[in-house]
N, C-alpha and C positions, 0 to 999 in steps of 0.2 A: 192866514193859511195858506200857503201854497201848494197847490198839486202837482205832483211831478211823476216821474217814470216810477217811482215805489207805489204809487196810487194805481197804477195799471194793472189789472188783474187778467190772468189766463184763464180761459174756459175750454173745459176737453174732457174726452174721455179718462177717467182716472184721476181728474183733478179737484180738489173740494171734497166735501163731505159726502160719504157713500149712504144712499136713502133708496129704501123700497118703499114708492108711494102707497099710502093707504088713501082708499077711494071713498068717497061719501056714501051713506048710506042711499039705496036706490040704484046705484051704479052697479053694473055685473060685468064679469070677466069670464070668459071661456075660459074652461079645465085647463089648457095649455098656455094661457096667458103669462108670460113672464117679463119682467122688466127691471130696470136698476137706473139711477139717476146720480149725478154727481153735481152737486150744488156748489158751485165754483164762487159766486160773488153776488152782492147786491147794493144798491145805492144806498145813500144815507137815510132814506125814508123807509127802505125795505120794502117799497111798492114796485121795484124792478130787480128781478132775479135772474142771473144768467147761470146756465146748467148744461149738462149735456145727459143724454139718455141713450139706452142700449136697450133693445127688444128683441124676443123671440116672435115667431108666428103665433097670432090670437087675435083674438077681438075683444074690445072694452065697449061696452053700453055707457055712454054719456048723457047725461041729464042737466041740462041748463049749466054748461061750463063755467065757472066763476070768474075767468080771467081771459084776457086778450094774450095769446102767444105766437111770439113769431119762430118759426121753425126753419133751419136749414139742413136739409137732409144730407148726411155724410154719405151713408153706404145703405144699401136695400131701397125698400119701397113700402109704402103704407098707402093705405086708402081711407077716405073718410066717406061716409055715408049718411044723408040726412033723412028724417023720417019721411019724406016723400019717395025715398029709394034714389034720388039722385046721388051721384059718385064720381068722387075726384081721387086720382091716383098721384101721386108724387114721389119722385124718384132721386136717386144720389145726385147732388147738384142742382137741386130744386129748392126755393125756398118759398114758404106761404103762411099768411096769418090764419090760425086757428082762433076764431072769434069767440069772445065772450058770449054766453047765452047759446050757443050749438047744443042741439039734442040729436043724438043719433049713435053712428058706432065710429071707432077708430079701428082699422083692420091693419095689423103688421102682417104684411104679405110675405116676408122672408126675413132672416136675422138682418135688422137696420140699427143706425144710429143716426142722432141728428144733435146739433147744437141748437139750445132755445133760450129764448128770454121772455120771461113771463112779466106782463105790465098789470098789476093791480088796479083795480079800480080807486079813483080819488075819494078819500071818504067824503060823506055826506056833510054840508055845511048845514049847522046847528040852525 
């Protein structure tokens, strides 16, 4: 099988399947939390997913984040705060890795958007 231009996929706001994520039990969102994703593509294994995201200001409490996620901020700014209180802010034009296992808060500081790629962990061998 030849891989060609027809296999190249766009990732962006409004491209793909529109999804409002449902979060696992134990995660909590502030009353003003609002977000939407556009799931654009995945690899053949389904372990790598490319998507776009938009969110309004609000806070999501994250417990043991299940995947590694590479984020590229398009607009706005977000802060991540771990359980020790350490805080990092990321703004439009910046990229970062949101690591699997993170516990803390994701705070959308202003209306924001990002492109992101989720990297699911490899299945454990038997």
